[in-house]
C-alpha positions as CSV (number, residue, x, y, z in Angstrom):
1,M,17.2,11.1,12.9
2,A,13.4,11.3,12.8
3,R,11.6,8.0,13.1
4,I,10.6,5.8,10.3
5,Y,7.4,4.3,10.5
6,L,7.2,1.1,8.3
7,D,3.9,-0.6,9.9
8,N,1.2,0.8,8.0
9,A,-0.4,-2.8,7.5
10,A,-1.0,-2.7,11.3
11,T,-2.7,1.1,11.2
12,T,-2.0,4.5,9.4
13,A,-2.4,7.8,10.3
14,V,-5.4,9.5,10.2
15,R,-5.1,12.3,7.1
16,P,-5.7,16.0,8.2
17,E,-8.7,16.2,5.1
18,V,-10.3,13.1,7.2
19,V,-9.8,15.0,10.3
20,A,-11.7,17.6,8.8
21,A,-14.5,16.1,7.7
22,M,-14.9,14.3,11.1
23,V,-14.6,17.9,13.4
24,P,-18.1,19.2,12.8
25,L,-19.5,16.2,13.9
26,L,-17.7,15.7,17.0
27,G,-19.3,17.9,18.8
28,A,-23.3,17.8,17.8
29,A,-25.0,15.4,19.9
30,Y,-27.6,14.3,17.6
31,N,-28.7,10.9,16.8
32,P,-29.3,9.8,13.3
33,S,-32.3,7.7,14.4
34,S,-34.1,11.1,16.1
35,L,-37.0,12.9,13.6
36,H,-36.3,16.2,14.6
37,A,-34.1,18.5,12.7
38,E,-30.8,17.7,14.2
39,G,-32.1,13.8,14.0
40,R,-32.4,14.3,10.2
41,A,-29.3,16.0,9.8
42,A,-27.2,13.2,11.2
43,R,-29.3,11.2,9.0
44,E,-28.1,13.1,5.9
45,A,-24.4,13.1,7.1
46,V,-24.6,9.1,7.2
47,D,-26.8,8.6,4.0
48,A,-24.0,10.8,2.4
49,A,-21.0,8.6,3.7
50,R,-23.2,5.5,2.3
51,A,-23.6,6.4,-1.3
52,T,-20.3,7.8,-1.1
53,V,-18.5,4.4,-0.2
54,A,-21.2,2.4,-2.0
55,G,-20.4,4.2,-5.3
56,L,-16.3,3.5,-4.9
57,L,-17.2,-0.3,-4.4
58,G,-19.7,-0.3,-7.2
59,A,-22.3,-1.6,-4.8
60,A,-25.9,-0.1,-3.8
61,P,-26.2,2.1,-0.7
62,R,-28.2,-0.4,0.9
63,E,-25.4,-3.0,0.1
64,I,-23.1,-1.1,3.0
65,V,-23.7,-1.8,6.5
66,F,-21.1,0.5,9.0
67,T,-19.4,-1.5,12.2
68,A,-17.0,-1.0,14.6
69,S,-14.1,-2.6,13.3
70,G,-13.2,-4.6,10.4
71,S,-13.0,-7.5,12.7
72,E,-16.6,-6.8,13.2
73,A,-17.6,-6.9,9.6
74,D,-15.6,-10.1,9.4
75,S,-17.2,-11.9,12.1
76,L,-20.9,-10.6,11.0
77,A,-20.1,-11.7,7.0
78,I,-19.3,-15.1,8.3
79,V,-21.3,-15.9,11.7
80,G,-24.2,-14.4,10.3
81,T,-24.5,-16.0,6.9
82,A,-23.8,-19.3,8.3
83,R,-26.3,-18.9,10.7
84,A,-29.1,-17.6,8.2
85,L,-28.2,-20.2,5.5
86,R,-28.0,-23.3,8.6
87,D,-31.2,-24.9,6.9
88,R,-29.5,-25.3,3.6
89,G,-26.2,-27.2,5.0
90,R,-23.1,-26.5,8.1
91,H,-19.8,-27.3,6.0
92,V,-17.6,-23.4,5.6
93,V,-14.3,-23.2,3.7
94,T,-11.6,-20.8,4.2
95,S,-7.9,-21.0,4.1
96,A,-4.9,-21.5,6.9
97,I,-3.5,-18.0,6.6
98,E,-6.3,-16.0,7.0
99,H,-6.7,-12.7,9.4
100,Q,-8.0,-14.2,13.1
101,A,-11.2,-12.4,12.6
102,V,-11.9,-15.1,10.1
103,L,-9.9,-17.8,11.8
104,H,-11.9,-17.5,14.9
105,A,-15.1,-16.7,13.4
106,V,-14.9,-20.1,11.9
107,D,-13.7,-21.7,14.9
108,L,-17.1,-20.2,16.6
109,L,-19.2,-21.9,14.1
110,E,-17.3,-25.0,14.6
111,R,-17.6,-25.0,18.2
112,E,-21.7,-24.5,16.6
113,G,-21.8,-27.7,15.1
114,W,-20.6,-26.7,11.6
115,S,-17.8,-28.5,9.8
116,V,-14.9,-26.4,8.6
117,T,-12.5,-26.9,5.8
118,R,-9.3,-25.1,6.0
119,L,-7.3,-24.7,2.9
120,P,-3.7,-25.3,2.5
121,V,-1.6,-22.4,0.7
122,D,1.7,-23.0,-1.6
123,A,5.0,-21.9,-0.9
124,R,4.0,-18.2,-2.4
125,G,0.8,-18.2,0.1
126,L,-1.8,-18.7,-2.8
127,V,-4.6,-20.6,-2.6
128,D,-4.9,-23.3,-5.5
129,P,-8.3,-22.8,-7.6
130,Q,-8.5,-26.3,-8.2
131,I,-8.2,-27.2,-4.8
132,F,-10.8,-24.8,-3.6
133,A,-13.3,-26.5,-6.0
134,A,-12.8,-29.9,-4.9
135,A,-13.4,-28.5,-1.3
136,L,-16.8,-27.3,-2.0
137,T,-19.6,-29.8,-1.2
138,P,-23.4,-30.0,-1.4
139,E,-23.2,-28.9,2.3
140,T,-21.1,-25.6,1.7
141,T,-23.0,-22.6,2.2
142,L,-20.4,-20.1,2.5
143,A,-16.4,-19.7,1.6
144,T,-14.4,-16.8,2.9
145,I,-10.9,-16.4,1.6
146,M,-8.9,-12.5,1.7
147,L,-8.4,-10.9,-1.3
148,V,-4.6,-9.8,0.2
149,N,-2.7,-11.3,3.4
150,N,-2.4,-9.0,5.9
151,E,1.3,-10.1,6.7
152,I,2.9,-11.2,3.5
153,G,0.9,-9.0,0.7
154,V,-0.1,-11.8,-1.3
155,I,-2.9,-11.6,-3.5
156,E,-5.7,-13.8,-4.1
157,P,-7.6,-14.9,-7.3
158,I,-10.8,-13.7,-5.8
159,A,-12.5,-13.1,-8.7
160,E,-11.3,-16.7,-9.9
161,L,-12.4,-18.2,-6.4
162,A,-16.0,-16.3,-6.3
163,A,-16.8,-17.7,-9.6
164,L,-16.3,-21.1,-8.8
165,A,-18.2,-20.7,-5.3
166,R,-21.1,-18.8,-7.5
167,A,-21.3,-21.6,-9.7
168,R,-22.1,-24.0,-6.9
169,G,-24.7,-21.8,-5.2
170,V,-22.0,-21.1,-2.4
171,R,-21.8,-17.5,-0.9
172,F,-18.5,-15.8,-1.1
173,H,-16.7,-13.6,1.0
174,T,-13.7,-11.8,1.4
175,D,-11.3,-9.8,4.0
176,A,-10.5,-6.9,2.0
177,I,-8.9,-4.6,4.8
178,Q,-5.3,-4.6,3.3
179,A,-7.1,-3.2,-0.2
180,P,-8.4,0.0,-0.2
181,G,-5.5,2.8,-1.8
182,W,-3.9,-0.2,-3.5
183,L,-6.2,-2.4,-5.5
184,P,-9.3,-2.0,-7.5
185,L,-12.3,-2.6,-5.4
186,D,-15.6,-3.0,-7.7
187,V,-17.5,-5.6,-6.1
188,R,-19.0,-6.3,-9.2
189,T,-16.0,-7.0,-10.8
190,L,-14.5,-9.3,-7.9
191,G,-17.9,-11.3,-7.7
192,V,-18.1,-11.5,-4.0
193,D,-21.3,-11.8,-2.0
194,L,-20.2,-10.2,1.3
195,L,-16.4,-7.4,1.3
196,A,-15.0,-6.3,4.6
197,L,-13.5,-3.1,5.0
198,S,-11.6,-1.1,8.2
199,A,-11.2,2.8,7.9
200,H,-7.9,2.4,9.9
201,K,-6.2,0.9,7.1
202,F,-6.2,4.0,4.6
203,S,-5.7,6.8,7.0
204,G,-9.2,7.3,8.1
205,P,-10.6,7.2,12.1
206,K,-10.0,4.0,14.3
207,G,-13.4,2.3,15.1
208,V,-15.3,2.2,12.2
209,G,-15.5,-0.8,9.8
210,A,-17.9,-1.8,6.9
211,L,-19.4,-4.6,5.1
212,Y,-20.5,-4.9,1.9
213,V,-23.7,-7.2,1.5
214,R,-24.6,-8.3,-2.0
215,A,-28.4,-7.7,-2.1
216,G,-30.2,-11.0,-1.2
217,T,-27.8,-12.6,0.7
218,P,-28.7,-14.4,3.9
219,L,-27.6,-12.8,6.9
220,E,-28.4,-12.8,10.5
221,P,-27.4,-9.8,12.6
222,L,-24.9,-10.3,15.7
223,I,-26.1,-7.4,17.4
224,V,-29.5,-6.9,18.1
225,G,-31.4,-4.3,19.2
226,G,-32.8,-1.2,17.3
227,S,-33.3,-1.1,13.3
228,Q,-30.1,0.7,12.6
229,E,-28.2,-0.4,9.2
230,H,-30.8,-2.3,7.4
231,G,-31.6,-4.2,10.8
232,L,-28.2,-5.6,10.2
233,R,-26.6,-4.0,13.1
234,A,-28.1,-2.6,15.8
235,G,-26.7,0.3,17.7
236,T,-26.5,4.0,17.4
237,E,-24.3,4.9,14.2
238,N,-20.9,6.4,15.1
239,V,-21.7,9.5,12.6
240,A,-18.3,11.2,12.7
241,G,-16.4,7.7,12.3
242,I,-18.3,7.3,9.5
243,V,-18.2,10.2,7.8
244,G,-14.5,9.7,8.2
245,F,-14.1,6.6,7.0
246,A,-15.6,7.6,3.4
247,A,-13.5,10.5,3.1
248,A,-10.7,8.5,3.2
249,L,-11.9,5.8,1.1
250,A,-12.4,8.4,-1.6
251,L,-8.7,10.0,-0.6
252,A,-7.4,6.6,-1.0
253,E,-9.4,5.8,-4.4
254,A,-8.6,9.4,-5.7
255,E,-4.9,8.8,-5.4
256,R,-4.4,5.0,-5.9
257,A,-3.6,5.3,-9.7
258,E,-0.7,7.2,-8.4
259,A,0.4,6.1,-5.3
260,A,0.1,2.3,-5.8
261,P,3.0,2.3,-8.5
262,R,5.4,4.7,-6.4
263,V,4.9,3.0,-3.3
264,A,5.6,-0.6,-5.2
265,A,8.9,0.7,-6.5
266,L,10.1,1.9,-2.8
267,R,8.9,-1.6,-2.0
268,D,11.1,-3.0,-4.8
269,R,14.1,-0.9,-3.8
270,L,14.0,-2.0,0.1
271,E,13.6,-5.4,-1.3
272,A,16.4,-5.6,-3.7
273,G,18.9,-3.8,-1.1
274,I,17.9,-6.1,1.4
275,R,18.8,-9.3,-0.8
276,A,22.6,-7.6,-1.8
277,T,23.0,-6.5,1.8
278,V,21.9,-9.4,4.0
279,P,23.1,-13.0,4.0
280,E,20.6,-15.7,4.2
281,V,17.0,-13.9,3.8
282,L,13.8,-15.4,2.4
283,I,11.8,-12.8,0.9
284,N,7.8,-14.6,1.5
285,G,5.4,-14.6,-1.6
286,A,8.0,-13.9,-3.5
287,G,7.0,-15.1,-7.4
288,A,3.3,-14.4,-6.4
289,A,1.5,-10.4,-7.1
290,R,1.8,-8.6,-4.0
291,L,0.3,-5.6,-2.5
292,P,2.5,-2.7,-3.3
293,G,3.3,-1.6,0.3
294,I,4.0,-4.9,2.2
295,L,7.7,-6.8,2.4
296,S,7.8,-9.5,4.5
297,V,11.2,-10.9,5.1
298,G,12.2,-13.9,6.7
299,F,16.1,-13.3,8.2
300,A,17.8,-16.7,9.1
301,D,18.7,-17.0,12.7
302,A,17.7,-13.6,13.8
303,P,14.7,-14.1,16.2
304,S,12.2,-11.3,14.9
305,E,11.8,-10.1,18.5
306,A,15.0,-9.5,19.1
307,L,15.1,-7.9,15.5
308,L,12.2,-5.5,16.4
309,I,13.7,-4.3,19.3
310,R,16.6,-3.4,17.7
311,L,15.0,-1.7,14.8
312,D,12.6,0.4,17.1
313,L,15.8,1.5,18.9
314,A,16.9,2.9,16.0
315,G,14.1,4.5,15.2
316,I,12.2,2.1,12.8
317,A,8.8,0.7,13.5
318,A,7.9,-2.6,11.7
319,S,6.3,-5.8,13.0
320,A,6.7,-9.5,13.4
321,G,3.3,-9.7,11.4
322,S,0.1,-9.0,12.4
323,A,-0.5,-6.5,14.8
324,C,-3.5,-8.7,16.5
325,A,-0.8,-11.3,17.3
326,A,1.6,-9.0,18.9
327,G,2.9,-10.7,21.9
328,S,3.0,-14.3,20.9
329,L,6.3,-15.5,21.0
330,E,5.4,-18.5,18.5
331,P,5.7,-18.2,14.6
332,S,2.8,-16.6,13.1
333,H,0.0,-19.2,11.6
334,V,1.1,-17.3,8.2
335,A,4.7,-18.2,8.4
336,Q,4.0,-22.0,9.5
337,A,1.5,-22.2,6.6
338,L,4.0,-21.3,4.2
339,G,6.1,-24.1,5.4
340,L,9.3,-22.0,5.9
341,D,11.9,-23.2,7.0
342,A,12.6,-23.0,11.4
343,R,15.7,-21.1,10.8
344,Y,13.3,-18.1,8.5
345,R,10.1,-19.0,10.0
346,S,11.1,-17.5,13.6
347,G,13.0,-14.3,11.9
348,V,10.1,-12.7,10.0
349,I,9.7,-9.2,9.8
350,R,6.9,-7.2,7.9
351,F,8.2,-3.8,6.5
352,S,4.4,-1.9,5.7
353,L,5.2,1.0,3.9
354,G,2.8,3.8,3.5
355,R,1.9,6.6,1.1
356,A,3.7,9.2,3.2
357,T,7.2,6.7,3.1
358,T,10.0,8.3,1.0
359,N,13.0,7.1,-1.2
360,G,15.3,8.5,2.0
361,E,14.0,6.5,4.7
362,V,14.2,3.2,2.7
363,E,17.8,4.4,2.1
364,E,18.0,5.0,5.7
365,I,16.9,1.5,6.7
366,L,19.1,-0.1,4.0
367,A,22.3,1.5,5.6
368,R,21.2,0.5,9.0
369,L,20.1,-3.0,9.1
370,P,22.6,-5.3,7.7
371,A,24.6,-4.2,11.3
372,L,20.9,-4.7,13.1
373,V,20.3,-8.2,11.6
374,A,24.4,-9.1,12.3
375,G,24.1,-8.1,16.1
376,V,21.1,-10.4,16.5
377,R,22.8,-13.0,14.8
378,S,25.3,-12.4,16.8
379,P,24.6,-10.9,20.6
380,L,28.3,-9.7,21.1
381,I,28.3,-7.6,18.2
382,V,27.2,-3.8,18.9
């Protein structure tokens, strides 16, 4: 049996069209900061990619800053904005289920003297707008809530939260890294001041991210040196990676209307089949709007590490949650924030489907999964 890849929330395969856009630039030794013809050609490629990304987000080209990753984009947004506004207040609001890139950035601020409010979520994984509003104080300068949770796929009410923050003069950042290709990403509709993306989550290359920075948003650079990226991110630009980022985002957006409902139907089929064939399961995020491709399941009394090994040996790639926390034997911070019973909390598996996932692959998983789970619950079963 061919292997089945259901870990697209961790990373996706680079599409051939994206590779084709990048290849001509990989062998070019041109620096976009150089003034000669070769440098100008590289600059034109970066500028064209920036314009493409800006247009897809409903932003102006100058509002797009390219980075080396989504984690860097999150850090630049959070730490850079907080430091730029340090004289106005030193309080940051976030949620308990953010990606580690966000949580570690606010941890850094906390060590530097900021106070941080980490909001709880309900049993579905949602931030309550009323609790969010109550957490904002005269000292609050920044709030950061993710658009889509990377472990359970729950979609947060970002437009509502951003409006509450804006009414109080608080800058609002969202980690939207899981959203491209599945959700609309018009920054004007979302109402955010900062929005982070990472190319490898939507079939682009690894090692390139982007940050939308609304015009007028105070921001201190984290990487200093040259004047690249409007003075906000020094370092010679990754020209091929940036071009690949734009190509991948354009493809994801062009195919969203077709891909999102199709993959959501496959996710729903997988969920229904698991419910019907495997006893004692819990669907994380049930009852909330979720990303089409993410299905998080808690299998009672089936430790996730053991189940992942059996899935892998059976030719199925999945994960226990965020790939950034791989190797940890503890339940993820998201599972703990949801208040899951211990029997389910230690047995969470994330199946993340992609645009290439097929109905046949879903049916194959459903045919194999009951025995795999039973084998973990009763180790003598082989």
